[in-house]
Every structure is written in C-alpha cells, then in structure tokens.
Residue frames as a rotation matrix with the C-alpha (Angstrom) as fourth column:
MET 1
-0.353 0.758 0.549 72.27
0.733 -0.140 0.665 108.68
0.581 0.637 -0.506 -92.74
LYS 2
-0.952 0.047 0.301 70.85
-0.165 -0.911 -0.377 112.05
0.257 -0.409 0.876 -91.79
PRO 3
-0.598 0.795 -0.103 67.61
0.654 0.410 -0.636 111.85
-0.464 -0.448 -0.765 -89.77
LYS 4
-0.734 0.448 0.510 64.58
0.241 -0.530 0.813 113.20
0.634 0.720 0.281 -91.59
VAL 5
0.462 0.843 0.277 62.48
-0.123 -0.249 0.961 113.15
0.879 -0.478 -0.011 -88.43
LEU 6
-0.553 -0.498 0.668 63.10
-0.744 -0.066 -0.665 113.36
0.376 -0.865 -0.334 -84.70
GLU 7
0.155 0.606 -0.780 62.08
-0.002 0.790 0.614 110.34
0.988 -0.093 0.124 -82.61
TYR 8
-0.825 -0.329 0.459 61.29
-0.445 -0.122 -0.887 110.09
0.348 -0.936 -0.046 -78.92
ARG 9
-0.711 0.506 0.488 59.12
-0.309 0.399 -0.863 107.67
-0.631 -0.765 -0.128 -76.90
GLY 10
-0.452 0.512 0.730 57.48
0.701 0.710 -0.064 106.26
-0.551 0.483 -0.680 -80.03
TYR 11
0.697 0.652 -0.299 56.60
0.354 -0.675 -0.648 109.68
-0.624 0.346 -0.700 -81.46
GLN 12
-0.224 -0.732 0.643 58.09
0.971 -0.112 0.211 111.43
-0.082 0.672 0.736 -84.46
GLY 13
0.427 0.297 -0.854 58.58
0.281 -0.941 -0.188 115.13
-0.860 -0.159 -0.486 -85.06
SER 14
0.760 -0.130 0.636 59.15
0.622 -0.139 -0.771 116.98
0.188 0.982 -0.025 -88.31
ILE 15
-0.098 -0.832 -0.546 62.26
0.643 -0.472 0.603 119.06
-0.759 -0.292 0.581 -88.95
GLU 16
0.606 0.356 0.711 61.65
0.772 -0.478 -0.419 122.33
0.191 0.803 -0.565 -90.81
VAL 17
-0.516 -0.772 -0.370 63.74
0.783 -0.601 0.161 125.44
-0.347 -0.207 0.915 -91.44
SER 18
0.721 0.682 0.122 62.36
0.683 -0.672 -0.286 128.96
-0.113 0.289 -0.951 -91.68
PRO 19
-0.304 -0.904 0.300 65.03
0.931 -0.349 -0.108 131.14
0.202 0.246 0.948 -93.31
GLU 20
0.060 0.409 0.910 62.75
0.233 -0.893 0.386 134.21
0.971 0.189 -0.148 -92.99
ASP 21
0.853 0.356 0.381 62.54
-0.288 -0.288 0.913 133.81
0.435 -0.889 -0.144 -89.21
ASN 22
-0.146 -0.988 -0.050 66.01
-0.617 0.130 -0.776 132.25
0.773 -0.082 -0.629 -88.80
VAL 23
-0.168 0.199 0.966 64.52
-0.912 0.339 -0.228 129.42
-0.373 -0.919 0.125 -86.76
LEU 24
-0.869 0.008 -0.494 64.10
-0.172 0.932 0.319 125.66
0.463 0.363 -0.809 -86.82
HIS 25
-0.333 0.815 0.474 60.63
-0.888 -0.102 -0.449 124.31
-0.317 -0.570 0.758 -86.13
GLY 26
-0.862 0.117 -0.494 58.49
-0.145 0.876 0.461 121.20
0.486 0.469 -0.738 -86.35
LYS 27
0.043 0.897 0.440 55.38
-0.983 -0.040 0.178 119.43
0.177 -0.440 0.880 -85.17
ILE 28
-0.551 -0.103 0.828 54.60
-0.402 0.902 -0.155 116.06
-0.732 -0.418 -0.538 -83.63
LEU 29
-0.610 0.242 -0.754 53.64
-0.737 0.176 0.653 113.79
0.291 0.954 0.071 -86.51
HIS 30
-0.609 0.382 -0.695 50.88
0.049 0.893 0.448 111.18
0.792 0.238 -0.562 -86.74
ILE 31
-0.688 0.511 -0.515 48.58
0.631 0.070 -0.773 112.64
-0.359 -0.857 -0.371 -84.11
VAL 32
0.150 0.837 0.526 45.26
0.933 -0.296 0.204 114.45
0.327 0.460 -0.826 -84.55
ASP 33
0.777 0.109 -0.620 46.22
0.438 -0.801 0.408 117.34
-0.452 -0.588 -0.671 -82.24
LEU 34
0.592 -0.619 0.517 48.58
0.275 -0.448 -0.851 120.07
0.758 0.645 -0.095 -83.41
VAL 35
0.838 -0.456 -0.301 51.66
0.257 -0.158 0.954 120.24
-0.482 -0.876 -0.015 -81.19
THR 36
0.747 -0.568 0.345 54.53
0.198 -0.305 -0.931 122.41
0.635 0.764 -0.116 -82.46
PHE 37
0.634 -0.645 -0.427 58.04
0.499 -0.081 0.863 123.24
-0.591 -0.760 0.271 -81.27
GLU 38
0.818 -0.425 0.388 60.90
0.166 -0.471 -0.866 125.50
0.551 0.773 -0.315 -82.34
ALA 39
0.621 -0.707 -0.337 64.52
0.435 -0.047 0.899 126.34
-0.652 -0.705 0.279 -81.54
GLN 40
0.681 -0.467 -0.563 67.61
-0.642 -0.751 -0.153 128.10
-0.352 0.466 -0.812 -82.86
THR 41
-0.400 -0.896 -0.193 69.85
-0.912 0.367 0.185 125.00
-0.095 0.250 -0.964 -83.12
PRO 42
-0.074 0.338 -0.938 69.41
-0.439 0.834 0.335 121.33
0.895 0.437 0.087 -84.07
ALA 43
-0.772 -0.230 -0.592 70.21
0.387 0.569 -0.726 120.27
0.504 -0.789 -0.350 -80.49
GLY 44
-0.876 0.482 -0.013 67.68
-0.326 -0.613 -0.720 122.80
-0.355 -0.626 0.694 -79.22
LEU 45
-0.221 0.818 -0.531 65.07
-0.900 0.039 0.435 121.49
0.376 0.574 0.728 -81.65
ARG 46
-0.338 0.041 -0.940 65.52
0.101 0.995 0.007 117.95
0.936 -0.093 -0.341 -80.35
GLN 47
-0.938 -0.049 -0.344 65.20
0.345 -0.028 -0.938 119.20
0.036 -0.998 0.043 -76.77
ALA 48
-0.662 0.740 -0.117 62.07
-0.705 -0.668 -0.240 121.23
-0.256 -0.076 0.964 -77.62
PHE 49
-0.169 0.576 -0.800 60.53
-0.620 0.569 0.541 118.21
0.766 0.587 0.261 -79.40
GLU 50
-0.550 -0.093 -0.830 61.17
0.416 0.831 -0.368 115.89
0.724 -0.548 -0.418 -76.43
HIS 51
-0.968 0.213 -0.131 59.76
0.004 -0.512 -0.859 118.51
-0.250 -0.832 0.495 -74.07
GLU 52
-0.431 0.854 -0.291 56.58
-0.902 -0.403 0.155 118.85
0.015 0.329 0.944 -76.15
VAL 53
-0.253 0.312 -0.916 56.12
-0.168 0.918 0.359 115.06
0.953 0.244 -0.180 -76.29
GLU 54
-0.795 -0.084 -0.601 56.33
0.544 0.341 -0.767 114.96
0.270 -0.936 -0.225 -72.48
GLU 55
-0.847 0.511 -0.146 53.89
-0.383 -0.776 -0.501 117.90
-0.370 -0.369 0.853 -72.23
TYR 56
-0.322 0.735 -0.597 51.50
-0.796 0.131 0.591 116.22
0.512 0.666 0.543 -74.66
LEU 57
-0.371 0.130 -0.919 51.55
0.247 0.968 0.037 112.94
0.895 -0.213 -0.391 -72.73
ALA 58
-0.914 0.028 -0.404 51.07
0.392 -0.186 -0.901 114.78
-0.101 -0.982 0.159 -69.41
PHE 59
-0.685 0.703 -0.189 48.14
-0.717 -0.697 0.006 116.75
-0.128 0.139 0.982 -70.87
CYS 60
-0.223 0.607 -0.763 46.48
-0.476 0.615 0.628 113.55
0.851 0.503 0.152 -72.10
GLU 61
-0.583 -0.047 -0.811 46.92
0.556 0.704 -0.441 111.94
0.592 -0.708 -0.384 -68.70
GLU 62
-0.953 0.213 -0.215 45.50
0.024 -0.655 -0.755 114.99
-0.302 -0.725 0.620 -66.88
GLU 63
-0.463 0.805 -0.371 42.49
-0.887 -0.420 0.194 115.08
0.000 0.418 0.908 -69.21
GLY 64
-0.209 0.340 0.917 41.97
-0.358 0.846 -0.396 111.33
-0.910 -0.411 -0.055 -68.88
VAL 65
0.827 0.428 -0.364 42.22
-0.476 0.189 -0.859 110.73
-0.299 0.884 0.361 -72.63
ALA 66
0.455 -0.675 0.581 44.41
0.577 0.720 0.385 108.30
-0.678 0.160 0.717 -74.48
PRO 67
-0.312 -0.611 -0.727 47.13
-0.334 -0.646 0.686 109.89
-0.890 0.457 -0.003 -76.61
ASP 68
0.497 0.548 -0.673 46.17
-0.784 -0.047 -0.619 109.92
-0.371 0.835 0.406 -80.26
LYS 69
-0.579 -0.545 0.607 46.70
-0.112 0.790 0.603 106.62
-0.808 0.281 -0.518 -81.99
PRO 70
0.090 0.759 -0.645 45.11
-0.732 -0.389 -0.559 107.32
-0.675 0.522 0.521 -85.37
PHE 71
-0.683 -0.420 -0.597 46.33
-0.726 0.475 0.497 104.21
0.075 0.773 -0.630 -87.18
SER 72
0.300 0.921 0.248 43.42
-0.890 0.364 -0.274 101.96
-0.342 -0.138 0.929 -88.11
GLY 73
-0.276 -0.453 0.848 45.47
-0.085 0.890 0.448 99.33
-0.958 0.052 -0.284 -89.93
THR 74
0.259 0.354 0.899 43.95
0.875 0.307 -0.374 100.16
-0.408 0.883 -0.230 -93.30
PHE 75
-0.040 -0.238 -0.971 45.04
-0.206 -0.948 0.241 102.66
-0.978 0.210 -0.011 -95.93
ASN 76
0.912 0.362 0.195 44.78
0.142 0.167 -0.976 103.23
-0.385 0.917 0.101 -99.67
VAL 77
-0.222 -0.974 -0.041 47.76
0.119 -0.069 0.990 102.79
-0.968 0.215 0.131 -101.95
ARG 78
0.812 0.437 -0.387 47.68
-0.291 -0.272 -0.917 104.27
-0.506 0.857 -0.093 -105.44
LEU 79
0.018 -0.838 0.545 49.93
0.209 0.536 0.818 102.09
-0.978 0.099 0.185 -107.60
GLY 80
-0.306 -0.016 -0.952 48.73
-0.893 -0.343 0.293 102.82
-0.332 0.939 0.090 -111.09
SER 81
0.646 0.762 -0.040 46.94
-0.729 0.601 -0.328 100.21
-0.226 0.241 0.944 -113.18
GLU 82
0.460 -0.501 -0.733 49.99
-0.404 0.617 -0.675 98.35
0.791 0.607 0.082 -114.57
LEU 83
-0.658 -0.708 0.256 51.76
-0.531 0.195 -0.825 98.01
0.534 -0.679 -0.504 -111.22
HIS 84
-0.120 0.730 0.672 48.45
-0.902 0.202 -0.381 96.94
-0.414 -0.652 0.635 -109.65
ARG 85
0.766 0.400 -0.502 48.07
-0.613 0.690 -0.385 94.25
0.193 0.602 0.775 -112.33
GLN 86
0.002 -0.869 -0.495 51.66
-0.356 0.462 -0.812 93.02
0.935 0.178 -0.308 -111.86
LEU 87
-0.677 -0.196 0.710 51.16
-0.729 0.047 -0.682 92.86
0.101 -0.979 -0.175 -108.08
ALA 88
0.319 0.884 0.342 47.92
-0.865 0.419 -0.277 90.88
-0.388 -0.207 0.898 -108.46
LEU 89
0.694 -0.109 -0.712 49.60
-0.436 0.723 -0.535 88.39
0.573 0.682 0.454 -110.83
ALA 90
-0.380 -0.921 -0.092 52.65
-0.393 0.250 -0.885 87.98
0.838 -0.300 -0.457 -108.57
ALA 91
-0.458 0.289 0.841 50.46
-0.873 0.034 -0.487 87.56
-0.169 -0.957 0.237 -105.47
SER 92
0.623 0.782 0.030 48.28
-0.757 0.612 -0.232 84.90
-0.200 0.121 0.972 -107.10
ARG 93
0.306 -0.609 -0.732 51.39
-0.403 0.613 -0.679 82.99
0.862 0.503 -0.058 -108.23
GLU 94
-0.770 -0.618 0.156 52.27
-0.348 0.202 -0.916 82.72
0.535 -0.759 -0.371 -104.54
GLY 95
-0.303 0.754 -0.582 48.71
0.650 0.611 0.452 81.77
0.697 -0.242 -0.676 -103.58
LEU 96
-0.582 0.041 -0.812 48.22
0.691 -0.501 -0.520 85.07
-0.428 -0.864 0.263 -101.76
GLY 97
0.609 0.742 0.281 45.93
0.793 -0.573 -0.207 88.05
0.008 0.349 -0.937 -102.05
ILE 98
0.202 -0.514 0.833 47.19
0.340 -0.761 -0.552 91.56
0.918 0.395 0.021 -102.67
ASN 99
0.688 0.104 0.718 46.74
-0.539 -0.590 0.602 92.62
0.486 -0.801 -0.350 -99.03
GLU 100
0.915 -0.373 0.154 48.68
0.161 0.688 0.707 89.62
-0.370 -0.622 0.690 -97.71
THR 101
0.392 -0.797 0.459 51.45
0.871 0.161 -0.465 90.25
0.297 0.582 0.757 -100.24
LEU 102
0.261 -0.271 0.926 51.77
-0.012 -0.961 -0.278 93.93
0.965 0.061 -0.254 -99.37
LYS 103
0.891 0.076 0.447 51.74
-0.440 -0.087 0.894 93.11
0.107 -0.993 -0.045 -95.66
LYS 104
0.744 -0.657 0.124 54.64
0.594 0.735 0.328 90.67
-0.307 -0.170 0.936 -96.17
ILE 105
0.230 -0.660 0.715 56.57
0.689 -0.409 -0.598 93.23
0.687 0.630 0.361 -98.25
VAL 106
0.468 -0.001 0.884 56.15
-0.390 -0.898 0.206 95.89
0.793 -0.441 -0.420 -95.56
GLU 107
0.966 -0.120 0.228 57.13
-0.160 0.413 0.897 93.46
-0.202 -0.903 0.380 -92.77
ILE 108
0.508 -0.826 0.244 60.29
0.862 0.490 -0.134 92.50
-0.008 0.278 0.960 -94.67
TRP 109
0.186 -0.428 0.884 61.16
0.366 -0.805 -0.467 96.13
0.912 0.410 0.007 -95.35
LEU 110
0.678 0.122 0.725 60.66
-0.533 -0.598 0.599 97.15
0.506 -0.792 -0.340 -91.71
HIS 111
0.924 -0.344 0.167 62.69
0.121 0.676 0.727 94.18
-0.363 -0.651 0.666 -90.47
ASP 112
0.371 -0.825 0.426 65.55
0.920 0.389 -0.049 94.39
-0.126 0.410 0.903 -92.96
CYS 113
-0.341 -0.453 0.824 65.71
0.635 -0.757 -0.154 98.18
0.693 0.471 0.546 -93.37
PRO 114
0.253 0.531 -0.809 64.96
0.961 -0.233 0.148 99.82
-0.110 -0.815 -0.569 -90.02
ASP 115
-0.216 -0.409 -0.887 66.87
0.344 -0.882 0.322 102.94
-0.914 -0.236 0.331 -91.04
GLY 116
0.562 0.459 -0.689 65.33
-0.490 -0.487 -0.723 103.18
-0.667 0.744 -0.049 -94.50
PHE 117
0.213 -0.487 0.847 66.84
0.638 0.726 0.257 102.13
-0.740 0.485 0.465 -97.78
ARG 118
0.072 -0.191 -0.979 68.40
-0.677 -0.730 0.093 103.42
-0.733 0.656 -0.182 -100.90
VAL 119
0.890 0.279 0.361 68.19
0.078 0.687 -0.722 101.89
-0.450 0.671 0.590 -104.32
VAL 120
-0.202 -0.962 -0.182 71.42
-0.402 -0.088 0.911 100.83
-0.893 0.258 -0.369 -105.95
HIS 121
0.863 0.502 0.059 71.28
-0.146 0.359 -0.922 100.32
-0.483 0.787 0.384 -109.67
HIS 122
-0.220 -0.916 0.336 73.74
0.177 0.301 0.937 98.80
-0.959 0.266 0.096 -112.09
HIS 123
0.375 0.267 -0.888 74.21
-0.771 -0.441 -0.458 99.70
-0.514 0.857 0.040 -115.73
ASN 124
0.572 -0.196 0.797 74.60
0.473 0.872 -0.125 97.15
-0.670 0.448 0.592 -118.49
HIS 125
0.737 -0.353 -0.577 77.50
-0.649 -0.609 -0.457 97.92
-0.190 0.711 -0.677 -120.74
MET 126
0.856 -0.492 0.160 80.36
0.517 0.820 -0.244 96.27
-0.011 0.291 0.957 -122.54
HIS 127
0.483 -0.802 -0.351 84.07
-0.417 -0.564 0.713 96.96
-0.770 -0.198 -0.607 -122.36
GLU 128
0.937 -0.317 0.143 86.27
0.284 0.459 -0.842 96.62
0.202 0.830 0.520 -125.41
HIS 129
0.514 -0.847 -0.137 89.99
-0.176 -0.260 0.949 96.38
-0.839 -0.464 -0.282 -124.81
PHE 130
0.964 -0.265 -0.018 92.23
0.013 0.116 -0.993 96.97
0.266 0.957 0.115 -127.81
TYR 131
0.556 -0.831 0.011 95.84
0.254 0.183 0.950 95.92
-0.791 -0.525 0.313 -127.56
PRO 132
0.129 -0.593 -0.795 98.78
-0.742 -0.589 0.319 97.18
-0.657 0.549 -0.517 -129.62
ALA 133
0.786 0.213 -0.581 99.32
-0.602 0.481 -0.638 95.45
0.144 0.850 0.506 -132.96
GLU 134
-0.143 -0.943 -0.300 102.73
-0.745 0.302 -0.594 94.20
0.651 0.139 -0.746 -131.86
MET 135
-0.231 0.120 0.965 101.11
-0.814 0.519 -0.260 92.00
-0.532 -0.846 -0.022 -129.18
THR 136
-0.445 0.034 -0.895 101.23
-0.651 0.674 0.349 88.48
0.615 0.738 -0.278 -130.52
HIS 137
0.592 0.661 -0.461 99.57
-0.266 0.700 0.662 85.32
0.761 -0.269 0.590 -129.41
ASP 138
0.112 -0.650 -0.752 102.71
0.687 0.597 -0.414 84.46
0.718 -0.470 0.514 -127.46
SER 139
-0.819 -0.525 0.232 103.00
0.229 -0.670 -0.706 87.84
0.526 -0.525 0.669 -125.69
PHE 140
-0.440 0.747 0.498 99.36
-0.846 -0.531 0.049 88.04
0.301 -0.400 0.866 -124.62
ARG 141
-0.924 0.110 0.366 97.92
-0.103 0.851 -0.515 85.38
-0.368 -0.514 -0.775 -122.36
GLY 142
-0.039 0.963 0.266 94.91
0.162 0.269 -0.949 83.84
-0.986 0.006 -0.166 -123.97
GLY 143
-0.713 -0.426 0.557 95.92
0.562 0.128 0.817 85.03
-0.419 0.896 0.148 -127.44
MET 144
0.283 0.856 0.433 92.99
0.959 -0.264 -0.104 87.44
0.026 0.445 -0.895 -127.91
ASN 145
-0.806 -0.564 0.180 93.33
0.561 -0.825 -0.073 91.08
0.190 0.042 0.981 -128.82
ILE 146
-0.444 0.728 0.522 89.72
-0.539 -0.683 0.493 92.04
0.716 -0.062 0.696 -128.00
SER 147
-0.880 0.185 -0.437 88.05
0.446 0.635 -0.631 91.20
0.161 -0.750 -0.641 -124.71
LEU 148
-0.323 0.854 0.407 84.32
-0.358 -0.508 0.784 91.64
0.876 0.108 0.470 -124.26
THR 149
-0.912 0.056 -0.405 82.87
0.388 0.432 -0.814 91.56
0.129 -0.900 -0.416 -120.77
GLU 150
-0.137 0.925 0.354 79.18
-0.004 -0.358 0.934 91.80
0.991 0.126 0.053 -119.98
HIS 151
-0.888 -0.059 0.455 77.97
-0.439 -0.186 -0.879 92.87
0.136 -0.981 0.139 -116.57
PRO 152
-0.773 0.633 -0.037 75.09
0.611 0.728 -0.310 91.07
-0.170 -0.262 -0.950 -114.89
ARG 153
-0.138 0.875 0.465 71.53
0.690 -0.252 0.678 92.10
0.710 0.415 -0.569 -115.46
PRO 154
-0.560 -0.030 0.828 70.46
-0.383 -0.877 -0.290 95.32
0.735 -0.480 0.480 -113.66
GLU 155
-0.132 0.525 -0.841 69.07
0.742 0.615 0.267 94.71
0.657 -0.588 -0.471 -110.21
LEU 156
0.190 0.219 0.957 67.59
-0.530 -0.798 0.288 96.63
0.827 -0.561 -0.036 -107.33
ARG 157
0.027 -0.163 -0.986 68.85
0.665 0.740 -0.104 95.70
0.747 -0.653 0.128 -103.94
VAL 158
0.922 0.321 0.217 68.57
0.025 -0.608 0.794 97.10
0.387 -0.726 -0.568 -100.46
VAL 159
-0.128 -0.987 -0.093 71.78
0.474 0.021 -0.880 98.51
0.871 -0.157 0.465 -99.02
GLN 160
0.830 0.424 -0.362 71.99
0.501 -0.284 0.817 99.32
0.244 -0.860 -0.449 -95.36
C-alpha cells in the first residue's frame, strides 16, 4: 500500500505535488501551527519532513511550550438521518449508546486495520451450464444438463 502521509515521531505530514513548480511539498498535519517542507524527490521530502518535525519540537522546547496536541476526544460525525437511525437501533440492541458503539467500532478498526482497509464486495449472480445434447445421463455425472450455482450473499469485509 502506498503511503498517503509521511509519519515520524508520532507526527504526520501531507504529501503534495506542484507540477507548476516541479516540486514536492507538504505540511505537518494535526497541529495548530503551520510548518511546511518541500523537496525535489520523495526521499528528499521524507528527509525534509523529519527535519521540520525535529525543528518544531526543538522550537517548542526552547519556547517552553508543549507541542500542539489539539485532540479533545470529541468530534462531530455527519452520518445522515437513516444511517444515524440504524446506528441508534443497533447500539440499543447491544445495550449501548451511540458514543460507546462508535468508540468500539473505531477501536476495532484501529486494532485490526493499522494500515487502513479496502472494501471487497461480491456480486450475486447465477451460472448456467449447458451441455451438448448428446450427453446422456450415463455420460454426465449426476445426470443433469443444467447446473445452477448461487453465490453467497454480498458482504463487506476488511482485507489487510
């Protein structure tokens, strides 16, 4: 899987391309301050990102301030009314509230899919196999000239 962000010492950096300037660039994500970096190559971008993280941490230490940790533990999720309703019903069936249910879902996802996930879907369809008219009961095991096979119900599953 191709990285969508750079990671170093618990910080993430974006990866952007500027075709006009023929340069790669990014910024440290999830902090209040704006810290940017750029380079000509992917390896150079990683090096520039790591350098800027070190510079940012050194600056915070010199200034006597804690590095930005803007996560409060609360956030809004816009699900749409029908998904919200389905979540509330499913949560109450388990004797949980919506927040507890979402927390469990996120914990499972982070534990089971540390590198992200992709959705695999299956299609329902039938296969019809027609055999030549000369095939008789004796020449074809099972004696049928049409075989119908149904595939299991569609499912979503996490693939690592």
